[in-house]
C-alpha positions, 0 to 999 in steps of 0.5 A: 774538365782536367786538375791544372784547369779546375784549379786554374779557375779557383786561383781566379776567384779568391775571394767568391764563396765555393759552392757544388752543384750536384745536380740541375738546382742541388748544391752540396750543403754548405757545412761540407769539407774535402775530406779526401783528395785522390790519385788514382791511377785505372789500368785497365781490361774491357768486355773486349781485350782493350786495355787501356790506361789512365790516372785520375784526381778525385776530391771527396766533400762530405756533408757534416751533420755537426755543422749541417744548419751552416749558412757561410760556404767554404770560400775559393781561396780556403779550398784552394790551401787545402789543394796545394797542401795536398800537392805538396804532399802528394803532387796531383797530376796537372794533366789528369782529370779532375772529378768530386764524390759527393753522396748525401741521404737523396743522393747515391755516392756517385763520382761525378764530373765536372760539368761548367762552372758559373759564376756571380758578384759573391759566388764561384759555383761549379757543375756536375754531371754523371757521366754515365757507363759505357761499352768501350769495345763497340766495334770489338763487340759489334754493338749497335746504335739500336742494341745500345737503347735496348740494353746493356748487348755488350757484356751480356752473355749471348753478345760472344764479347766477354 
């Protein structure tokens, strides 16, 4: 989901609570805070010597240990006001992919993509997902679907493309 798309969804549902589902059936605690918003530029070279360039918006979610018993979630309105403040200081790139960085005691630190969202009468739930890494140089490195399943053949020393 692009940054502008998420902001549009938030603007349409400001009266709701904002929840994040980081894995199926698992919600970020109500004690979360938005602690950082990053405008990231990626300028990369893959294992087949291909170059790429893109921008991302990364919003960091952090659960406050001091508020671990909190049961009321942040409102969409409050989250949107935080993002609007950030945008006024460091403009976000509207067509950049938006990700959420999160971890807890039972879940490793990860940058999660927005996979979907749902809502009910009181809540807007942003459904996050992990996107697996992939070899961008499959044709250059002659990686077949069978090799992909076996291991990371693309960038193994014997692949000849690294």
